[in-house]
N, C-alpha and C positions, 0 to 999 in steps of 0.2 A: 504494500500500500504506500502510495507516495505521500509526501508532506501535504500536497494540495488536497488529496483525497481526505486526509485526516482533518484538515482545517475546514473543508467543506462540510463534514459531518458536524463539526462544532457549530458552524454557521446555520446549518439546518435546524439544529436544536434551539438556537437562539430565535430563529424565525417562528418557532411554534409559540413563542411568548406573545408576540404582537406582529401585526401585518406591517408595521413601521419599523423594520429591522434592517440595518444597513451595515455594510463592511467598510470601514475606514472613515466615511463621511456621510453627512445627511444631505441628499440632493433636494429634498423638499422639506419645508418647515412645518411638520405635523407633530402633534404630541398625543399621547406619550410616544416616545420613540427610543429604540435601542441602537447604539452604535458600538460595534465590536471590532477589535483589531488584534492581531498577533503583534508583539513588539520585539520578539527575539527568542533566543535560546538561553537557558540557564541551568546549570547543574547537570549537564549531560555527561555520558560516559562513553569512552572508547575502549575496545579490546581487539586484539589481533589486527590492529591498524584499520579498524572499522568502527562506525558508530553503533554501539550496542544498545544504547538507551538515549533517547532524545527528549528533553524537557522543553516544551514550548510554553512561553509566557505571553500574556496579553492583558487587555482590559476590555471591560464592557461598561458602557455608560448609559444611564437612563435619564432622559429629560422629560419632565412632566410638569403640569400645572396643578396636579391633584395632590393635596397633602395626604400623607399615609396611603399612597397609591399601592394597590395590591400587586401591581406589576413588579415591584421590588421583591416581594415574596416569591413571585414566579421565577425571577432571575436566580435567586438563591436555591430554590427547589430544583431548577433545571441543572445548575452546576452540581448540586449534590447527586442528582440522579445519574449524571454522566461520570461521577467519580472524579471530578475535577477539584483540585484544591483551589480555594478562593479566599479573598479577604476584602471586606468593605473598606475601601481606602478613604472615601470622603463623601460627605453630604453637605451640599451648600445651596443657598438661594442666590441665583444670579440676577442682580437688579437690572442689568442691561437688557436681559431677555424675559424677565419675570418668570423664569423656570426654576424648578427644583432640579438639581443635578446630583445624581448619585453615581459613584464610580467604584467598580470592583476590579481588583487584579485577580488573574487566574493563572493556573499552571497545570499542564497536563503532560504526563510521561508516556511516550510511545516506545515500545520495544518490540522488535520483530514484526509480526503481523497484527499486533494489537490495534484495536480501533477505539475511538472515543466511546 
């Protein structure tokens, strides 16, 4: 399974949370919306001159106008269901957009033919 296949599985899982789910950026200004992106690799392992375990890290951001939006619970439940490690990094109100912005960091380990 390629890296792109693995990331696509993750994106498909995020897309089940809301129809307004985007990779890297938000092309239309709708709320609530999720924007997710992989940011790199961290803590991976090599053996026999090959990648034996790859840990991909990234973020998922929720933008909403709704206080206590249940979409936030759905993000965390989806990450848990996928077996993805995650951390709620920040929750802030953005005065310039009048949106509540929540950001999670996530990490997933792939080894061999494992999938998300």
